[in-house]
C-alpha positions in Angstrom: -4.3 -2.9 -14.7 -1.9 0.1 -14.5 1.1 -0.9 -12.4 2.9 2.4 -12.8 4.0 4.5 -9.8 2.7 8.0 -9.0 3.3 10.7 -6.4 0.2 11.7 -4.5 0.4 15.0 -2.8 -2.1 16.1 -0.1 -2.4 19.6 1.3 -4.7 20.3 4.2 -5.1 22.3 7.4 -2.7 21.4 10.1 -5.6 20.4 12.4 -6.2 17.4 10.1 -2.6 16.1 10.1 -3.1 13.4 12.8 -6.2 12.2 11.1 -4.6 11.9 7.7 -1.4 10.3 9.0 -3.3 7.8 11.1 -5.5 6.9 8.2 -2.5 6.3 5.9 -0.7 4.2 8.5 -3.7 1.9 8.6 -4.5 1.9 4.9 -5.2 -1.4 3.1 -3.2 -2.2 1.1 -0.5 -0.6 3.3 1.3 2.6 2.1 5.0 1.8 2.4 6.0 5.2 3.5 5.3 8.9 3.1 6.7 12.3 4.0 5.0 15.2 5.8 5.9 18.8 6.4 4.4 22.2 7.3 4.0 24.7 4.6 2.3 28.0 3.6 -0.6 28.0 1.1 -1.1 30.9 -1.3 -4.6 30.2 -2.7 -7.7 32.1 -3.5 -9.9 30.7 -0.7 -9.3 32.3 2.6 -12.7 31.6 4.2 -11.1 29.3 6.8 -8.1 31.6 7.3 -7.4 33.2 10.7 -7.1 37.0 10.9 -3.3 36.6 11.1 -3.3 34.4 8.0 -5.4 36.9 6.1 -3.0 39.7 6.9 0.0 37.6 5.9 -1.8 36.6 2.7 -1.1 32.9 3.2 -2.4 30.0 5.4 -0.6 27.3 7.3 -0.9 23.9 5.7 0.3 20.4 6.3 1.6 18.6 3.2 1.9 14.8 2.7 3.6 13.1 -0.2 3.5 9.4 -0.9 4.8 7.3 -3.8 2.4 4.5 -4.6 0.9 2.4 -7.4 -1.4 4.5 -9.5 -4.2 2.0 -9.2 -4.4 2.7 -5.4 -5.1 6.4 -5.7 -8.8 6.5 -6.5 -9.7 4.1 -3.6 -7.4 6.0 -1.2 -8.9 9.3 -2.1 -12.5 7.9 -1.8 -11.7 6.4 1.6 -10.2 9.7 2.8 -13.2 11.6 1.6 -15.6 9.2 3.4 -13.7 8.5 6.6 -11.2 11.3 7.3 -13.6 14.2 6.8 -11.0 16.9 6.4 -12.2 20.3 5.1 -10.2 21.8 2.3 -8.1 18.8 1.5 -6.4 19.5 -1.9 -4.6 16.8 -3.8 -2.7 16.2 -7.0 -1.1 13.2 -8.7 2.1 13.2 -10.7 3.8 10.3 -12.6 7.0 8.8 -11.1 9.5 7.7 -13.7 12.0 6.2 -11.3 11.8 5.6 -7.6 14.7 4.2 -5.5 17.0 4.7 -2.6 20.7 5.4 -2.5 22.7 3.7 0.2 26.3 4.3 1.0 28.7 1.3 0.6 32.0 0.8 2.4 33.9 4.0 3.2 37.0 3.0 1.2 36.7 2.9 -2.6 38.1 -0.4 -3.9 39.7 -0.8 -7.3 38.6 -3.7 -9.5 41.9 -5.2 -10.8 40.2 -6.5 -14.0 38.7 -3.2 -15.1 41.1 -0.8 -13.4 38.2 1.5 -12.5 37.2 2.6 -9.0 34.0 1.1 -7.6 31.3 3.6 -6.9 30.9 4.5 -3.2 27.1 4.4 -3.7 24.7 1.7 -4.7 21.2 2.4 -6.1 18.4 0.1 -5.1 15.4 0.6 -7.3 12.1 -0.1 -5.6 9.4 -1.4 -8.0 
């Protein structure tokens, strides 16, 4: 079984954001976190675009990004297809080589008397 991490990106109409977010919040196994933002899409398909979007040449989109184990992607996409029923949901998957979180340590930088080198003010916690 592939235990590697990947980045799943979903792009869909803003009207579907609450549905997709709610679905991911209740997913099994749980998705540990994701990020959303509003964007503009510059695609070839403007059949669902408003008059304003056609004039501007771009459509409003919601974008969601999650880092998750690669083996979860197929089931998650199948479940979204069956249950969320969002028109025009576009997705892509990218490999993730490293995934972690930087956290600030104490404000003062201490010197290690043995090595005579300053301690880094940051600590990296890798999440695997």
